[in-house]
Each structure stands twice: as structure tokens, then as C-alpha cells.
C-alpha positions, 0 to 999 in steps of 0.5 A: 393939544396943538396941531403939530403934536397931533401930527407927530402922534398920527405919524407914529401910529401910522408907521407903527401899524403899517410895520406891524401889518407888514411883519404879520404878512411877511410871516404868513408868506414865508411860513407858507413858502416853507410849508410848501417847500417841505411838502413838494421840494421839487417846487422850491425855486418857483415857491421861492420866487413867488415868496420874494415877489409877495414879500416885496409887495407886502413891504411896499405898504409900510414904505408908502404909509411912511411917505404919506405920514411924513408928508402929512406931518410936514404940511401943516 
């Protein structure tokens, strides 16, 4: 196996695992926000704000992983 094939495989694995982890994290954050809103509806605004901040931080991981994987792929 040459280095470009290994780089392609590594890029795909890194991007896939980052997307999987982010989707699990987003599901946990959103389900917790829904659970909190159902328990205390008067805090919906605060919970929604914290949910959006959490989802934004979670989504930063796959983007950074994708950029690092592409940089590693093109710097042979």
C-alpha cells in the first residue's frame, strides 16, 4: 500500500469518526434540552440558548478534524 492510499483511508476514517461523535453529542445535548424544557417550561429561552451554544461547540470538532485530515492528505 502506498502512502497516498493510506492517506485516503486515514482521511475517511477521521472524518467519519468525527461525524459520528458529533452526531451522538448533538443528540445528547438536544435530548437534554427537550427534557429540561418539558420539566420547566419557563426556562425554555435559557435552555435553548445553552443548547445552541453546546451544539455549536460540538460541531467545531468535525470541522477541525476535516481540516486537519485534508491537510495531512495533501502534505505527502
